[in-house]
C-alpha positions in Angstrom: -28.1 12.1 8.7 -30.7 10.0 7.1 -29.6 7.7 4.3 -31.9 9.4 1.8 -30.5 12.8 2.8 -27.0 11.4 2.0 -28.3 10.3 -1.4 -29.9 13.6 -1.9 -26.9 15.6 -1.0 -24.5 13.8 -3.1 -26.9 13.7 -5.9 -27.4 17.4 -5.8 -23.8 17.9 -5.8 -23.0 15.1 -8.4 -22.4 17.6 -11.2 -20.0 19.8 -9.3 -16.8 17.6 -9.3 -17.3 15.6 -12.7 -18.2 18.6 -14.9 -15.3 20.4 -13.6 -13.2 17.7 -15.1 -15.3 17.3 -18.2 -15.8 19.9 -21.0 -18.2 22.6 -20.0 -21.3 22.5 -22.4 -23.9 24.6 -20.7 -26.4 23.9 -23.5 -26.1 20.3 -23.3 -28.4 18.0 -21.4 -26.4 16.3 -18.7 -27.2 12.5 -18.1 -27.0 11.2 -14.7 -26.9 7.4 -14.2 -28.2 6.0 -11.1 -27.2 2.4 -10.0 -29.6 1.6 -7.2 -29.8 -1.7 -5.6 -33.5 -1.2 -4.7 -36.9 -2.4 -5.8 -38.5 0.6 -7.7 -41.8 0.2 -6.2 -40.5 0.2 -2.5 -41.9 3.2 -0.5 -38.6 3.8 1.0 -36.6 3.8 -2.4 -39.3 6.1 -3.7 -38.7 8.6 -0.8 -35.0 8.5 -1.5 -35.4 9.1 -5.1 -37.9 11.9 -4.4 -35.3 13.6 -2.0 -32.7 13.2 -4.8 -34.7 14.9 -7.5 -35.8 17.7 -5.2 -32.1 18.4 -4.1 -31.3 18.5 -7.8 -33.9 20.8 -8.5 -32.8 23.2 -5.8 -29.4 23.4 -7.6 -31.0 24.2 -11.0 -31.2 20.6 -12.4 -34.5 19.5 -13.6 -35.1 16.1 -15.1 -36.2 16.3 -18.6 -35.0 19.9 -19.0 -31.2 20.2 -18.4 -30.5 16.8 -17.0 -31.7 13.3 -17.7 -32.0 10.7 -15.0 -31.3 7.2 -16.1 -32.2 4.8 -13.4 -31.0 1.2 -13.1 -32.7 -0.8 -10.3 -31.6 -4.2 -9.4 -35.3 -5.2 -8.3 -34.1 -7.4 -5.7 -31.5 -9.3 -7.8 -28.0 -7.9 -6.8 -26.4 -10.2 -9.3 -27.7 -7.7 -11.9 -25.4 -5.1 -10.7 -22.4 -5.7 -13.3 -24.7 -5.8 -16.2 -26.6 -2.7 -15.2 -23.3 -0.8 -14.4 -22.0 -1.9 -17.8 -25.1 -0.6 -19.5 -24.6 2.8 -17.8 -21.0 2.9 -18.9 -21.9 1.9 -22.5 -24.5 4.7 -22.5 -21.6 7.0 -21.8 -23.5 9.1 -18.9 -21.7 12.2 -17.5 -21.6 10.7 -14.0 -22.7 7.5 -12.1 -24.3 7.8 -8.6 -24.2 4.7 -6.7 -25.7 3.5 -3.3 -23.8 1.0 -1.3 -20.5 -1.0 -1.5 -21.7 -3.5 -4.1 -23.2 -0.9 -6.5 -20.1 1.1 -6.2 -17.8 -2.0 -6.8 -19.8 -2.7 -10.0 -19.6 0.8 -11.3 -15.9 0.9 -10.7 -15.4 -2.4 -12.6 -17.5 -1.1 -15.5 -15.5 2.2 -16.0 -12.3 4.1 -15.2 -13.2 7.2 -17.0 -16.7 8.2 -16.0 -17.1 9.8 -12.6 -18.6 7.9 -9.9 -20.2 9.5 -6.8 -20.8 7.0 -4.1 -23.4 7.2 -1.1 -23.9 5.0 1.7 -20.5 3.1 1.6 -19.4 1.7 4.9 -15.6 1.6 4.2 -14.6 2.8 0.8 -10.8 2.6 1.9 -11.1 -1.0 2.8 -13.2 -1.7 -0.3 -10.4 -0.3 -2.4 -12.5 2.4 -3.9 -10.4 5.5 -2.9 -6.8 5.9 -1.5 -8.0 8.2 1.4 -11.0 10.3 2.4 -9.0 13.4 1.8 -7.6 12.5 -1.6 -9.8 9.8 -3.1 -8.0 9.6 -6.4 -9.1 7.9 -9.6 -12.6 8.6 -10.7 -14.6 7.8 -7.4 -15.5 10.5 -4.7 -18.5 10.6 -2.3 -19.0 9.9 1.4 -18.3 7.3 3.7 -20.7 6.1 6.5 -17.8 5.2 8.6 -19.7 2.0 9.4 -16.7 -0.1 10.2 -15.5 2.3 12.9 -18.9 2.1 14.6 -19.3 -1.7 14.7 -17.7 -2.2 18.1 -19.6 0.6 19.5 -22.8 -1.0 18.3 -21.9 -4.3 20.1 -21.2 -2.3 23.2 -24.6 -0.6 23.0 -26.2 -4.0 22.6 -24.4 -5.4 25.7 -25.7 -2.5 27.6 -29.2 -2.9 26.6 -29.0 -6.7 27.1 -26.6 -7.4 29.9 -27.2 -11.1 30.0 -26.2 -11.4 26.2 -23.5 -14.2 25.8 -24.1 -15.4 22.2 -24.5 -13.4 19.2 -25.6 -14.3 15.6 -24.2 -12.1 12.8 -25.3 -12.2 9.2 -22.9 -11.1 6.6 -21.9 -11.2 2.9 -18.5 -12.1 1.5 -19.5 -10.0 -1.6 -19.6 -6.8 0.5 -16.1 -5.6 1.5 -17.5 -3.3 4.4 -19.4 -6.3 5.8 -16.2 -8.3 5.8 -14.6 -5.6 7.7 -17.4 -5.2 10.1 -17.2 -9.1 10.9 -13.5 -8.7 11.7 -14.3 -5.9 14.0 -17.0 -7.8 15.9 -14.5 -10.8 16.2 -12.0 -8.6 17.8 -14.4 -6.8 20.1 -16.6 -9.8 21.1 -14.3 -11.3 23.8 -14.1 -8.1 25.5 -17.7 -8.2 26.2 -17.9 -11.7 27.0 -19.9 -12.5 23.8 -19.5 -15.7 21.5 -20.1 -14.9 17.8 -22.1 -17.3 15.5 -21.4 -16.0 11.9 -23.8 -17.0 9.3 -22.7 -16.0 5.5 -25.7 -14.7 3.6 -26.0 -15.5 0.0 -26.9 -12.7 -2.8 -28.6 -13.2 -5.9 -32.0 -14.3 -4.4 -30.6 -17.3 -2.6 -31.5 -16.3 1.0 -34.1 -18.8 1.5 -31.7 -21.5 2.7 -30.2 -19.0 5.3 -33.2 -18.1 7.2 -34.6 -21.6 7.1 -31.2 -22.7 8.7 -31.5 -20.3 11.4 -35.2 -20.9 12.1 -34.7 -24.5 12.7 -32.3 -24.0 15.5 -33.7 -24.3 19.0 -35.1 -21.1 20.5 -33.4 -22.2 23.7 -30.1 -22.5 22.0 -30.3 -19.6 19.5 -28.7 -16.3 20.6 -30.1 -12.8 20.3 -28.9 -11.4 16.9 -27.2 -8.4 15.4 -28.0 -8.5 11.7 -26.0 -7.2 8.9 -28.3 -7.3 5.8 -26.8 -7.6 2.7 -27.9 -6.0 -0.5 -30.7 -7.4 -2.4 -32.0 -9.8 0.2 -35.4 -8.1 -0.3 -38.5 -9.8 0.9 -36.5 -12.7 2.5 -35.0 -10.2 5.1 -38.6 -9.2 6.0 -39.4 -12.9 6.4 -36.3 -13.6 8.4 -37.1 -10.9 10.9 -40.7 -11.8 11.3 -39.6 -15.4 11.9 -36.9 -14.3 14.4 -39.6 -12.2 16.2 -41.9 -15.2 16.6 -39.0 -17.0 18.3 -38.7 -14.2 20.6 -35.2 -13.3 19.7 -33.7 -9.8 19.3 -33.1 -8.7 15.8 -30.8 -5.6 15.8 -30.1 -3.4 12.7 -27.5 -0.8 12.3 -30.2 1.6 10.9 -33.8 1.8 9.8 -34.1 0.9 6.3 -36.4 -0.9 3.7 -35.9 -4.5 2.9 -34.4 -3.5 -0.5 -32.2 -0.8 0.5 -28.5 -0.7 0.2 -26.1 -2.4 2.4 -23.2 -0.3 3.7 
């Protein structure tokens, strides 16, 4: 399922679970807070928001009539997530919809009472968001992308496509619990495929330039094809890195097609 469809599905259902727990006030305008690690002007971000609002309308929720959507975008600055989450919590919205591990973590730390519906989270159990998929517990529910479980399979597929692959560069973010688990899965699986990993820890908060500059100065003859994990908020730097890697005739591999500013599982 496409990520924007996941966001739309969860957004459309966002009022089902939370409002059962909260008082039923049919004449009150509900307030849905959206904590999104996107740049608002990004075309893919716009497409996801459009899918969300369409799904809400299909279920009888129209922005400005019986629901008010309160958007909070990071605009390429993931370090803003805690403040944006706190702002939504202080506004006492009825439910918070998150996209990705970092935004869900920020929302969880901001409130223990407002219901949180998560979308596009790679491993919500490892991240500590929920107790189990069957019984999430606390104030968080939503969907898991099962990204951690698929990591080794992606490496297997990459090896099938590139049989001569022996070295693999992996970009990850310590701020993303799912990314940490994916790296561990890759480290465990790599020896079985005869692949040596080169792990590069990416930095969030707009400090990505040093990373792709470090990678580019490596000799093309020495630099391995790459499987990328793109951390949240890398933004335009992610595009620059991919363009530079393409000029070096190396192989960037992403877990999914997504905009530069989209959430990281």
